[in-house]
N, C-alpha and C positions, 0 to 999 in steps of 0.2 A: 393510471395513477396508483401508487402504492397505498395500501391501507394504513390509516393512522395508527401509530403505536399506542397500545392501551396503557393507561396510567397504572403504575404499580399500586398494589394494595398499601394502605397507610402504614401497616406494621412493617412493610418492606422499604418504606421511603424514609431515609434518615432526616428529611426536612419536615416530616409530619409531626405535629405536636399531639401527644396523647390527650384524649378527652378526660379520662380518669387515670390518675397517677397515684399508685400506692407505693410509698417509699419505706422500705425496711420496717414494716408494721409487725408488732408483736402484741398479742393479747394473751394475758395469763390469768387463769382462774386459780388462785392459790398457787400450788406447785405445778399445775397442769398448763402446758403451753398449747392453747387451742389454735393460735396462729403464731408461727415462729419465724421472725425476721423475714417477712415475705415482701417481695417487690413485684409489681405488675403494672403494665400499661394496657389500657383499653381505649380504642379509638372511636371517634364520632360515627354513629350510624351502625356500629357493630351489633350483632346478636351474639353475645359472648356467654359461654357456659362454664360454670365451675362444677367440675365432675369429680366424684369420689365416693368412697364408701362411708358408712356411718362413722361419725367421730373424726373425720379427716380435717374439719375446720371450715368447710365451705359455707355453712349457714352462719357461723360466727363472722366470717369475712363479709358476708352479705349484710349482716346487722351492723358491722362497723361502717360500711358504706352508707347505710340508711341513717346512721346516727343513733341507733338504739343501744349501741355499746361504744365505749371510748377505748381507744388503743392504750395499752400499757406503755408503748413507745412507738415512734414512727409518725409519719404524716400522710394525710390523704388529700388529694387535690381533685376538684371537679371543675372542668372548663377553666382551668388556670387559677382558680381560687382555692386557698387553703381552707378546708372545711373540717379539719381535724377536731376542733373544739366547738364546732357549731352544733346546736341541738337539732333533733330530727326535723322539727317544724320549720327551721330556718334554711334547710338545704333544698336545692332544686331537684329533689328526689321523691319518688313515691314507691311504695312497696306493696306487692300483692302476696298475701300470706297463703300458705298451703291449705289452711282451714277456710280460706276466703274471708272469714271474720265479718260476715254480713250481720247487720242488726236485725234480729228476728221480729221485732215489733214494727219495723219500717217496711214499706213496700219497695219495689225495685227503684222507682223514681226517687224516693226519699233517700235510699242508700247511695245512689249515684250522686245526689245533691249534697250529701253530708259535708264533704270536705270543702266544697265551694261556699256553702253557707257559713262554715266556720271561718272562712277567709273574709267574709263580708261582701261577697260579690253581689251586685244589684240583682233584684228579682228577675228582671227581663233578660239580662245577660245570662243569668244562671239557667233560666228556662231554655234559652237557645242552646247553651252548652250541653245541657242534659239531653235535649232532643238529638243533638249531633252525635253524642256518644251512644245513645240507644239505637240510632240508625246505623252507626258504624259497626256495632256488634250485633245488629239484626235482632234486637230484643224489644223493639218498640211496642209490640202487642202485649208484652209482659209487664208494662210499667206499673200496673195496679196490684200485682201479685206480691204476696209475702214470700220470704225465702223457703218456708216449708211447703210452698205450693209449686216449687221449681224442681226440675231434674238436676242431676249433678252437673251436666254440661251447661245448663242455663244459669246455675249459680256461679259457675266459673266465668261466664260471660259478664254477669253483673259485677262481679268483683273486678274484672279487668276494666270494664267501663268506668267504675268508680276510681280506679287507679290512674286511668288516662285522663279523667275529666279535668284535673288541675294542670294538664299539659306539662308534665315534668320534663326536665332535660334528660333524666336518667330514670328508667323504670327497672325495679328490682323484682324478680319473681322467684319465690321460694317454693320449689317443687310444684309448679303451676298445674301440672297435669296428673299429679299423683292420685287424686281422688276419682279419676275417670276410669271407665272400663276400657279394655284394650282397643276396641275398634274406634270408640269416640276419641281416645287419646291419640291414635294415629291420625285421624281426620283433623283434630285440633292443632296438631303440630304444624301442618301446612297453613292452617288459618292464621296461627300466630306469626309465622314467617311473613305471610302476605300482608298482614296488618302492620307489622314492624317496618316493612319496606315502604308501605304507603305513607306512614306517619314520619318516618325518618328518625324516630326516637332511638336512642341507644338502650338496648335491652341487656341486662345481666341476669342470668337465670342460674339457679342451683338445682342440680338433679343428681341422682345416683343411677339413672337409666341411661346406659350407653347409647342405645338406639335413638332415644329422644335427643340427646346432645348431638349425635352425628347428623340427624335430620335437620335440626333447626339452626345450628351454629355457624357463624363465620369462622370463629376460632374457639378452641376448648383449652381450658387449663385443668390438667389432671392433678388432683391433690391427694396427699397422704401425710398424716401426722403433722398437720399444720403447715406444710410446705408444698410448693408446686414442683411436680416431677417433670412436666413437659407442657409447653404452650405452643400450639400450632393449629393449622386447619384440620378439620376432621379427616380428610384424605391423608395428610402427612402423618397424623398420629396413628392412624390405622395401618398404613403401609410401612411407615418408618418409625416405629416406637424407639425411644432412646434408652429404654431399660426394660428389664423383664416385668417389673411391676406394671408398667403402662401396657405392655404387650398382653399381659394376662387380663388386665381389667377391661380393655377395649376388645370385645369379641372373644372368639376362641383362638387358641394358638397352640401349636406343637413347638416345644423347646428341646433342642438336641444339644447337650453339652459336648464340648470338645476342646481342642487346642489348635491354634493357628500354626500351620506347617509350611505355608508358602504364600507369597504375595507377588502378584504380577499386575502392574497397573492398578486398576480398581477391582481386580478379581482376587479374592482371598480364599485359600483352600484350607479346610478344617478337617483334622482327623477326629471323627466323632467317637464318642464313647460306645455307640451302638455297633461300631465296626466300619461301615462304609465311609468312604471319603465324601466330603461335601464341599461345594464351591459356591460362593455367593458374591454378588456385587457389593462393594463397600463404598462409603462416602467419606471416610476418614482413615488415616493410616493405622495399621495393626502391626505390632512387632511379632516376629516368630516366637512361638512358645506361649503367647498370650492365651489364658483360659477364656473361652467365649461360649456363647450359646447361639446356635442357628435357629432363628424363629421363622416358622412357616405356618401360614393360616391354613386351616383344613380345606378351604375351597380352592387353594392354589395347588393342591396335590391332585394327581390324576393317575388312574390305573394304567399300567403299561404291560401287564402280563398277557401274552397271547392266549393262554388257557382261560383267563378270566373273561376275555373279550370275544373269544371265538374268532380271532383274527390272527394272521401271521405277521401283522405289522403293529408296532407299538403306537400308542396314542400320541406320545410326545417324542420328539427327536432332539430335545434340548440338551440331554445328557451327553457328556463327552467321556471317552475312555480315561481312566486314571492310570497312574504309573504302574499299577499291577495288572493292567489289562482289563480291569472291570469297568464299572460305570459309577460316575459320581451322581449324587443327589438321587439315589434310589434306595428304597427299603423294601424288603420282602417280609410278608407276614401272612396271617390267617384271619379272615373276617370273623370276629367274635360276637359283635352286636351290630344291629342295624336299627336306626331310628328313622321311621318314615314320617316326614312332615308335610307331605303333599307336594309342595313345589321342589323340595330338596330331600335327599336322604343323607343321614350322617352314618358313616361306616367307622366302627371302632375296630382297628386292626391290631392284633397282638404281634409284636415284632420281637424276635429273639436278639438279645445283645450278644456280640461276639468280640473277639480280640480287635483292638483298634487297628485301623487300616494301615498298610505300609505307607511310609512317609516318602516325600520326594527326595531325590538325591541331594545331598548337601544339608538336609535338615537333620536336626538331632532326632535320632530314632527313639520312640517311646518305649520304655521298658515294658516287658510283658506284665509286670505287676501294676502298671498304670491302669489295668482293669479295675483296680480297687477304687477308682473314681466312682464306681457304682455305689460304694459304701461311704463316700466322703462325708465328713462332718458337716460340710456346707449344705448337704441335702439338695443337690442339684435336682431341678424339676423337669418333668416332661409332661406333655399332654395339656389339657385345658383346665384341669381342676387344681386349685391351689393346694390340695392335699395329695397330689400325685408326687411322691418323692422316691428317688432312687436310694432307698435305704433298706437295711435288713428287716426293719420293723414293718415295712409296707405289706399289708395282708391281702391286697386286692389286685395290685398291678404287677407284682413280681411273681415269677414262677417259684414253686417250692424247691425246685432243683437249683442249688447254688451255682452249678456249672452251666446253667442255661437260663440266666436271668432274662426277663422279658418286660416290655413296657407296652402301653396302649398308645397308639397313634391314631388320630382322627382324620378322616377324609370326607369332605362334603361334595356331593355330586348333584347337579340339577337333574330332575326327573323329566327328561324329554320323552321318555317312553312310559307306558303304563307299568305299574309295579310288577305285574306278572311277567313282563317281557324283559326285565332288567337282568343283566348277565351276572352280577355279583350277588351271592347269597351266603347264608351262614355256613361257616366251616370251610369256605373256599380259599385256597391260596391266592394271593394277589401281590404284585409288585407295584409300589407307588413311586411316582417320579415328580419332580418339580424343577423349574428352570432357575438358573442362577440369579435372575432378576425378580423373583417372586417372593423374596423374603428379606430378612435383615440379620445382621450379626450384632449381638449384644454382649457387652462386657461385664455386666453385673450379675 
């Protein structure tokens, strides 16, 4: 018997109704647009993350959902009901603040009971609900302690128990793990996901931590300047960012500017400003001559230099000869820095920029002065640092020799051997290679 077809995710099902619907919401503080004409659908049972840097509008959007702010324009719906003008206490929503906001004069049990008592819940029912929450968060033995007698992780659990005690339809979490140390934060990420799955409550969290969002979320909305740049699953956002801003914000990325010179099916060939020809798989059409950037994550790159590996065979065989008889998707350079992180090592390789590669027959040949792309006013970016710019003012990433400009390219390798046995070392020439399916082509 054939296996039953799995149901599509709700955001992929046109028949599914969103649980939270934000329609063209704007929030203005004076002349500043904190949220700018933003629309978003969140579905029942999601663990949804609003991700972005400081000042992008993510916390304001969370406060709009909570009813702590009123939108300047637009409408907000929760479970089909228009809550745009409802006060916070009338919404089926609860919020856990970054500071946890525990009452210092109350013990754990009293803090968890506070919202239930305010609602007038009978004493017996209130006691049962409190015990249920304390057991759920595994803090029953702490019920008589005051907040100043608790660790950071314990305070976080108390705040979460208090937020869940009223059984909200929607739980909002503002930087819920920001006050925890790294190891506890990592452990708590999995605990939050397991808790959310057991309860079935829709979670919406705000964070600036990319790894946190990637670990916990069913979907992520990446925000900048009050608007959403991309909404998708963690995998899709990481592997297939829709713009350079998303690619740079989620993890590390190498960006190689160039122009489209050939398209065949879903394969797009790019003449890179560094010189070598590049070819990538694309998911939408590109016109010949379109300025693009080839985005490749450092861990997708692999060394293929025989001298670096002590082997006569390249590590990868994905590259194909280009029209000039060379190789596509290959860059040669010299290892300049190595960051040893235990499980992986990050290699920073200085690559010399050269004349753009020869173009396919029939394509418009790039003039030799197109090398001035390296000094374009648009400030094309390479590498993983927002400050890495291909401009004459760059003092760290470009060679002082104007005829031999260079950029830093990052490559991340898993440390399967002890560090003393690794083949690549400082000052060593290396050729890096990546497959046509291991990156993305971006137009902005």
